C-alpha positions in Angstrom: -50.9 -19.0 2.2 -48.5 -20.7 4.6 -45.4 -22.0 2.7 -44.4 -25.6 3.0 -40.8 -26.4 4.1 -38.8 -29.6 4.5 -37.8 -31.0 7.9 -34.1 -30.4 6.9 -34.9 -26.7 6.5 -36.6 -26.7 10.0 -33.6 -28.4 11.6 -31.1 -26.1 9.9 -32.9 -23.0 11.1 -33.2 -24.3 14.7 -29.5 -25.0 14.8 -28.7 -21.5 13.6 -31.2 -19.7 15.8 -29.9 -21.6 18.8 -26.4 -20.5 17.9 -25.1 -24.1 17.5 -24.3 -23.4 13.8 -24.2 -19.6 13.7 -22.0 -17.1 15.5 -21.7 -17.9 19.2 -23.2 -15.5 21.7 -20.7 -13.5 23.8 -21.6 -15.1 27.1 -23.3 -18.2 28.5 -25.8 -15.8 30.2 -26.8 -14.6 26.7 -27.8 -18.1 25.8 -30.0 -18.4 28.8 -31.7 -15.2 27.8 -32.1 -16.4 24.2 -33.7 -19.7 25.3 -35.5 -18.1 28.3 -35.5 -21.4 30.3 -32.8 -24.0 29.8 -33.6 -27.5 31.3 -30.7 -28.4 33.6 -31.2 -31.4 35.8 -28.0 -32.8 34.4 -26.0 -29.7 35.5 -22.6 -30.4 33.9 -24.1 -31.2 30.5 -26.5 -28.3 30.8 -23.4 -26.1 31.3 -21.9 -27.7 28.2 -25.1 -26.8 26.2 -24.5 -23.2 27.1 -20.8 -23.4 26.2 -21.6 -24.8 22.7 -23.6 -21.7 22.0 -21.3 -19.1 23.4 -17.8 -17.9 23.7 -17.7 -19.1 27.3 -16.3 -22.5 26.3 -14.9 -24.0 29.6 -16.8 -25.5 32.5 -15.1 -23.4 35.1 -15.9 -20.2 33.3 -19.6 -21.2 32.9 -19.8 -21.8 36.7 -18.1 -18.5 37.3 -20.8 -16.7 35.2 -23.5 -18.5 37.2 -21.8 -17.6 40.5 -21.6 -13.9 39.4 -25.4 -13.9 39.0 -25.7 -14.5 35.3 -28.6 -16.8 35.9 -30.2 -18.9 38.6 -30.9 -22.6 38.6 -34.3 -23.5 40.0 -37.6 -25.4 39.4 -39.5 -23.3 36.9 -42.0 -24.0 34.0 -42.3 -27.6 35.0 -41.4 -29.7 38.1 -37.7 -29.9 36.9 -34.6 -27.9 37.0 -34.0 -25.0 34.6 -31.5 -22.1 34.2 -33.3 -18.8 34.0 -32.2 -15.2 33.9 -32.7 -13.4 37.3 -35.0 -10.7 35.8 -37.2 -13.4 34.3 -37.7 -15.5 37.4 -40.6 -13.8 39.1 -42.9 -13.2 36.1 -42.4 -16.8 34.8 -43.0 -18.2 38.2 -46.2 -16.1 38.6 -47.4 -17.4 35.2 -46.5 -21.1 35.5 -45.8 -21.8 39.2 -49.4 -22.2 40.4 -50.0 -24.9 37.9 -46.7 -26.7 38.8 -47.7 -26.6 42.5 -51.3 -27.5 41.7 -50.2 -30.7 40.0 -48.6 -32.1 43.1 -51.2 -32.5 45.9 -51.7 -36.2 45.5 -48.0 -36.9 45.9 -47.7 -34.4 48.7 -50.4 -36.2 50.6 -48.5 -39.4 50.3 -45.4 -37.7 51.6 -47.1 -36.0 54.5 -46.8 -32.5 53.0 -50.0 -30.8 54.1 -50.8 -27.1 53.3 -49.7 -26.3 56.9 -46.4 -28.1 56.3 -45.8 -26.0 53.2 -46.3 -22.8 55.0 -44.1 -23.8 57.9 -41.4 -24.9 55.6 -41.5 -21.7 53.6 -41.3 -19.6 56.7 -38.4 -21.7 58.0 -36.5 -21.1 54.8 -37.1 -17.3 55.1 -35.6 -17.4 58.6 -32.7 -19.7 57.8 -31.6 -17.8 54.6 -32.2 -14.3 55.8 -29.3 -11.8 55.7 -28.0 -13.1 52.4 -27.1 -16.6 53.7 -26.7 -19.5 51.2 -27.3 -23.1 52.4 -27.1 -26.5 50.7 -29.8 -29.0 50.9 -27.5 -31.1 53.2 -27.3 -28.2 55.6 -31.0 -27.5 55.5 -32.0 -31.1 56.2 -31.2 -31.1 59.9 -33.0 -27.8 60.4 -36.2 -29.1 58.8 -35.9 -32.3 60.9 -35.5 -30.2 64.1 -38.6 -28.2 63.2 -40.6 -31.5 62.8 -41.0 -31.1 59.0 -41.0 -34.2 56.7 -37.7 -35.3 55.3 -35.0 -36.1 54.2 -35.1 -37.3 50.6 -38.2 -36.7 48.5 -40.3 -35.0 51.2 -37.5 -32.4 51.6 -37.1 -32.0 47.8 -40.8 -31.3 47.4 -40.9 -28.7 50.2 -37.9 -26.9 48.5 -39.6 -27.1 45.1 -42.7 -25.5 46.6 -40.7 -22.6 47.8 -39.0 -22.3 44.4 -42.2 -22.2 42.3 -43.5 -19.6 44.7 -40.4 -17.5 44.0 -39.3 -17.6 47.7 -36.0 -19.3 47.1 -33.7 -20.0 44.1 -30.2 -21.2 43.6 -27.3 -19.3 45.1 -23.6 -19.6 44.1 -22.5 -23.2 43.5 -20.3 -24.5 46.4 -18.0 -26.9 44.6 -20.3 -29.6 43.2 -23.1 -28.7 45.6 -26.2 -26.6 44.9 -27.0 -23.8 47.4 -30.3 -21.9 48.1 -30.8 -18.2 48.7 -33.9 -16.0 49.2 -35.2 -14.5 45.9 -36.1 -11.1 47.5 -32.6 -10.7 48.9 -30.8 -11.8 45.7 -32.8 -10.6 42.7 -33.6 -6.9 42.3 -37.2 -5.9 41.4 -37.9 -5.7 37.7 -40.7 -4.0 35.8 -41.8 -7.4 34.5 -42.7 -8.4 38.1 -45.9 -6.3 37.7 -47.0 -7.8 34.3 -50.5 -9.0 34.0 -51.1 -12.7 33.3 -51.9 -11.8 29.6 -48.7 -9.8 29.2 -46.7 -12.6 30.6 -48.5 -15.2 28.5 -47.8 -13.3 25.2 -44.1 -12.6 26.2 -43.4 -16.3 27.1 -45.1 -17.4 23.9 -43.0 -15.0 21.8 -39.8 -15.8 23.6 -40.3 -19.6 23.1 -40.9 -19.2 19.3 -38.0 -16.8 19.0 -35.5 -19.0 20.8 -36.8 -22.4 19.8 -38.6 -21.8 16.5 -39.7 -23.1 14.1 -41.8 -25.0 16.7 -45.4 -26.0 17.1 -48.1 -25.1 19.6 -47.8 -28.5 21.2 -44.0 -28.1 21.5 -44.7 -24.9 23.5 -47.3 -26.7 25.5 -44.9 -29.5 26.5 -42.1 -26.9 27.3 -44.2 -24.4 29.3 -47.0 -26.4 30.8 -49.5 -23.7 29.5 -52.8 -24.9 28.0 -53.3 -25.0 24.2 -56.2 -22.5 24.7 -53.8 -20.0 26.3 -51.1 -20.7 23.7 -53.5 -20.2 20.8 -54.8 -17.0 22.3 -51.2 -15.6 22.7 -50.2 -16.8 19.2 -53.3 -15.0 17.7 -52.2 -11.8 19.4 -48.7 -12.2 18.0 -50.0 -12.8 14.5 -53.1 -10.6 14.4 -53.8 -7.2 13.0 -50.8 -4.7 12.9 -52.2 -2.6 15.8 -52.3 -5.7 18.0 -49.1 -7.4 17.0 -46.0 -7.8 19.1 -43.0 -5.7 18.0 -41.6 -8.8 16.4 -44.5 -10.7 14.8 -44.3 -14.4 14.2 -44.4 -16.2 10.9 -45.7 -19.7 10.2 -44.5 -22.6 8.0 -45.9 -26.0 7.3 -43.8 -29.1 7.8 -45.7 -32.2 7.1 -48.8 -32.1 9.2 -47.3 -29.6 11.6 -47.7 -25.8 11.6 -44.6 -24.3 13.0 -44.0 -20.7 14.3 -40.8 -18.7 14.4 -39.6 -15.1 14.6 -38.2 -14.2 11.2 -36.2 -11.2 12.7 -33.7 -13.6 14.4 -30.5 -14.5 12.6 -30.7 -18.0 11.0 -27.6 -18.0 8.8 -25.2 -21.0 9.2 -21.7 -19.7 9.8 -20.1 -22.6 11.7 -19.8 -25.9 10.0 -20.1 -28.6 12.6 -20.4 -32.1 11.1 -21.5 -33.5 14.5 -22.9 -32.6 17.9 -23.1 -34.4 21.2 -26.3 -33.0 22.7 -27.5 -33.8 26.2 -30.7 -35.7 26.5 -32.1 -32.5 28.0 -30.6 -30.1 25.5 -33.2 -27.6 24.3 -32.4 -28.6 20.6 -32.8 -32.3 21.5 -35.8 -32.5 23.9 -38.2 -29.8 22.7 -39.6 -31.3 19.4 -41.2 -34.8 19.8 -42.6 -34.7 16.2 -40.2 -32.6 14.2 -37.0 -33.1 16.0 -33.8 -34.6 14.5 -34.8 -37.4 12.1 -33.5 -40.8 13.4 -31.3 -42.7 11.0 -32.4 -46.0 12.5 -35.9 -45.6 13.9 -36.0 -49.3 15.0 -33.1 -49.0 17.5 -34.3 -49.2 21.1 -32.3 -46.8 23.3 -34.8 -45.7 25.8 -32.7 -46.7 28.8 -29.5 -45.2 27.4 -31.1 -41.8 26.6 -33.0 -41.5 29.9 -29.8 -42.0 32.0 -28.0 -38.9 33.3 -24.6 -38.0 31.8 -25.4 -38.6 28.1 -27.6 -37.8 25.2 -27.9 -38.1 21.5 -25.3 -38.0 18.7 -26.3 -35.7 15.8 -24.6 -36.0 12.4 -25.6 -34.0 9.4 -28.8 -32.9 11.2 -29.8 -36.6 11.9 -29.9 -38.5 15.2 -27.5 -41.4 14.7 -27.0 -42.8 18.2 -26.3 -42.0 21.8 -23.3 -41.1 24.0 -22.3 -41.3 27.6 -19.9 -39.0 29.4 -17.9 -39.7 32.5 -15.3 -37.4 34.0 -12.6 -38.5 36.5 -9.5 -36.8 37.7 -7.4 -37.7 34.6 -9.8 -37.8 31.6 -13.1 -37.2 30.0 -14.4 -40.6 29.0 -16.9 -40.5 26.1 -18.6 -43.7 24.9 -20.5 -43.4 21.6 -23.1 -46.0 20.6 -24.1 -45.5 16.9 -27.5 -46.8 15.9 -26.4 -47.1 12.3 -23.3 -47.4 10.2 -21.2 -44.2 10.0 -18.8 -43.2 7.3 -15.2 -42.5 8.2 -15.9 -38.8 7.8 -18.9 -39.0 10.1 -16.9 -40.8 12.7 -14.2 -38.2 12.5 -16.9 -35.5 13.0 -18.2 -37.3 16.1 -14.6 -37.4 17.3 -14.3 -33.7 16.9 -17.5 -33.2 18.9 -16.1 -35.4 21.7 -12.9 -33.3 21.7 -15.0 -30.2 22.2 -16.7 -31.9 25.2 -13.3 -32.9 26.7 -11.9 -29.4 26.2 -14.9 -28.1 28.0 -13.9 -30.1 31.0 -10.2 -29.3 30.6 -9.2 -33.0 30.5 -7.8 -35.3 27.8 -10.4 -37.3 25.8 -10.7 -41.0 26.0 -13.2 -41.9 23.2 -14.7 -45.4 23.0 -17.0 -46.7 20.2 -19.4 -49.3 21.6 
């Protein structure tokens, strides 16, 4: 019989499994591998998400790990940016890329991106980036225009995304604040996982999600991966079936309200770091992944849709509860953090939020300027 647990138990376990409240992982790259794919369209705060879970605690050091090949930043799983380990790129793109590309024909038709344009654009990228060359989107734009390909702006972005989900290109070393592109086959060595069958990849991605994000539901995995519920249930059944069919680390289920949640019981889930508060990016894996069983909101009536959807901010978590939003702006002299609580906070809770803001400022290596709005 599946045991029933509280939402507080679920939240505590997630924070520990994701290394927010347990021992930090040695490197930011280890966090990427734990979570498999880390949503990263807000690149600076995505880097901060890695720093909070690892001993790589400064922005410059996170970027140095990325530049050294610790992970790549590309469109994978869904039509948005993610960090992913190099050895995981090809098999995940083979599993999920066709569905991502298959969801865009209508928009591509509006942008003038025909199948022939896609092929020409992909071949142009192979020529331009051959020999280990890395180029920014700004540098690629005139080359696409000279070849008569649609652009700039959104048409160019969609052609690059097509090449990404086909595992032709991925990110190269960051060039200052600019993103570069390189050829996958010249940058990422072959891996045994490249030859996995679809079923092998499906089971592996399902297990990896529940291991790094659990306890989580099948619908949480569907939203995160773009896989169908039928595929997810088939993989979950294999991970929880008879001993001879089980994965080496079988899953366990718990019931939280109306939700059945899955997790890997072999992963550490012991709280060893007492953080009274967190500033989590809107797109942080602990904040975005769980629409039904995420952090309980202290004030459910507060309308902050616009604030949370903007880049450069996210939610404020105190005692495992979502209590408001924050915005982060960095200039040459300071890290400006503006906190907007949705509910009254005690002096101790406000102090905890201040400590979390100091962690963010230290990450950027600049003094904190904290404002309560």
